N, C-alpha and C positions, 0 to 999 in steps of 0.2 A: 233630158233638157238639151236644147240646141241654142247656140249663139250665132246669129246670122253674121257672116263675114262679108267684107267688101272684096270683090274679086277683080283683079286687074291683070291684063296680059300685055306683054311687050315682045311680040314675035320678031320685031325688026331690030332689036337691040341685043348686043353681045353681053352687056352688063348694065345695071342701073346703080345710081348712087342716091341714097336716101338720107336726107339731113333731118335731125330732130330739132324742132323749133318749139321751145316752151319757156315759161318763166321770164317773159319779157317784162311783165309788171308795168305796162304802159300807164303813165300817170304818176309813177314814182319819180322823185327827183334824181334817183340813182340810175334810171334806165339809160343804157348806152345806145341811144338811137343811131348814132353814126356807125358804130360797129355792126348793128343789126342790118342797116341798109347795105353794108358791104357784103354780108352773107346772102342777102336777097339777090344781089347782082351776080354773085358767084353761082348761085343755083340757076339763074336764068342764062348764064353764059354758055351752057352746054345742054344739048337736047336730051341727054340721058340722066339729068339731075332732077330729083323730086324732093319733097319734104313731107313730114307729118307734123301736126300741131298738137302739142302736149298739154295745153291748158295754162292757166295763169297768164294769159295774154294781156289781160288788164289787171291793175292793182286793186281796183274796186274797194277802196276804203269806205266803210260804212260806219254809222254812229256807234255800233256795238262791236266792231271788229278790232283786232289788234292793230291794224293799219288805221291810223287816224285820218279822217276825211280832211282835216285841217292842214295836213302835211302834203296833200296831193297837189300836183301842178294843175289838175283839171278835174272836172266832175266825172262820175262814172259814164255818163252819156257821152261826154267829150272824149273820154278814153276809147269808147267804142268807135267813134268817128276816126280817131287817130289810128286805131288798129286797122280799120277798114282801108285807110289810105296806104298804110305800110304793106298790107298783105294783098292788096288788089292785084299787083303785077303777078304774083304767084298764082292767084286764082284765075286770072285772065290767060295765063300761060298753061293752064291745066297741070300745074306742078304739085298740087296738094292731093296726096293719096288718102289721107285719113286725118281725123280731127277728134279730139276729146276735150273734156272740160277739166279745170283744176279747182283746187279748194277756194281760190279767191273768187272765181265765178260762182261757185256753189253757195257763197254767202247770200247772193240774191235768190238763188233757187230755194234755199231754206227759209228765207224771210218772206218771200212774195210769190213762190212757185213760178218764177220767171227764169228761164234758161237763157242767159245772155250769150253763152257760147253758141247755142243753136241759132239765136237771132243774128249773131255776127256771121255765122256760116251761111245763113239764108241771104243776108245782104250781099255776100261775096259770090253767091251762086254755087256754093259747094255743100249744100245741105245734105246731099246724098252721101257725102264723105264723112258726115258727123255721127258719132255715137257717144252718148254720155257714159262716163265711167271707164269703159273698156271698148276699144275700137280694134277688132280683129281684121287683119288683112290676109288674103291669099294672093301671092304674087307669082306669076309665071313669066320667066325671063328667057328670051331666045325662042328659036323655032325648032320644030321636030327635024332631026337629022335623017330619019327614015320612018317607015311605018311601024317599027318595033320600039321606038323610043319616044318619050315625052320630054318637053323642055323642063328644066329644073323648076321645082315649085317650092315656095317658102311660106311658112306661116309666121306672120309677124304680129305681135301684140303691141298695141299702143295704149298706155295708161299714164295718168299724171304721176302716180306714185304717192307714198305717204310716209316714207321713212326719212327722218332727219338725222341728227347726230353730228358729232364734231369731226369725225375722221373722214378722210377722202373716200374710203370704201363704205361709208355709212349706208348708201342706198343700194349697195350690191346684194347684201345678204337677203333682204326681204324680196328684192326683185327676182333673185334666183329661185326661191321657193315658189313664187307666183308663176314664173315661167314654166317650171317643171310641172306644177299642178295643172296648168292649162294646156300643156302640150305644144307650146310655141317653139319654133326654131330660133326666133329672135324676139327679145322683149326690149322695147324702147320706152324709157321712163324719164321723168324729170324730178321736180319738186325739191331735191336736196341742194340744187345749184352746184353740185360737185361733180364735174365731168369725170367719168371713169368707165372702164370696161373690163370684163373678165369672161373667160369661157367656163362653161359647165358641161355636164354630160348626163344623158339619160339612156336607158336601155329600152328597147322595144322587142316584141316577139317577132322574129323572122320565121314564119311558118313554112315558107318555101324551102328554107335551108335547115330547118329544125334547130334553131339556136336563138339565143338572145344577142342582139346586135346593138352596139353603142352608137350614139349620135351626139355630135357636139352642139351645144346650145350657146348662143351669144347673148350677152346682156350689154345694153348700151344706156348708160346714165348720162343724160345730156346737160349741157351747160345752162346756167342762167345768164341773164343779160344786165345784171346790176353791178355798178361800180361800188366800191367799198364806202359805206357811210350809213347814216340813219339807224334803222333797227339793228343791223348786225353789230354796229359799234356799241349801241346802248346795252346789248346783251352779251358783250365781250366775245363775239364770235370772231374767228379768224377770217381774213380776206380769202376769197375764192377766185381762181382764175376764170376769165371768160375765154373758153376754149371750145369752139364748135367741133362736133364730131359727125361722122357720116358712116352709113352702112353701105357696103359694096356687095351686091348680089350678082353672081356670075350667071350668064346664059349658056356657057359652054359646058359646064358641069356643076353639080351642086357644090357651092362654095360661098359662104357668107363670112365677110370680114368687117371689122369695125376699125376705122381710122380716126384719130383725133389728136 
């Protein structure tokens, strides 16, 4: 079985920064649009900054969903219009490396076989960067130093995630097993709205040196963009910080770091 990856090369850059953008829930009364606009401008401010879209861009409250359509600020179609306006500068600037859907968009996929994440990506002109469920990236950063070396390469998995829970590390455990099973160097997920990060490690067979060699794996659970209120209060959930994080990939040597 093969899963086709999106391949991007950055020979002119010594490092790139990749922001995880998901769980905006546009249409929710709690969406912090002002804070999100700030992070968009931060990404656009430097030429080596990019992003990945993790799903739940729109809140998409339907008649049979937990999210009541009557509590929404706008209809699902209007939410897509608003999302397009917010994300258009990133699309125009070629800053979106990958995109996947979330469980809120999947409500429409399940009911009507309409992938609204794909439609939104098509509107923005980034349909080639869209993969439902799992979006694998292969990123090559930097240039060859000589004929005997290749620039550092990173396999990055983008998925919305599915693990909830009350603790700050709730999304990490399931994300770690998924990253290890799929062989990613970095896994970027959302869903839990609880920004966190942790290293893990896996071993691979180094046949050239006759040994098993360890490799550090990075997990980046990204922030949501909802202020405290509505559904979390009704379910007695704790407030969660809005704290953007980013992945730093070096082009000088293999080195992946998560800052947040």
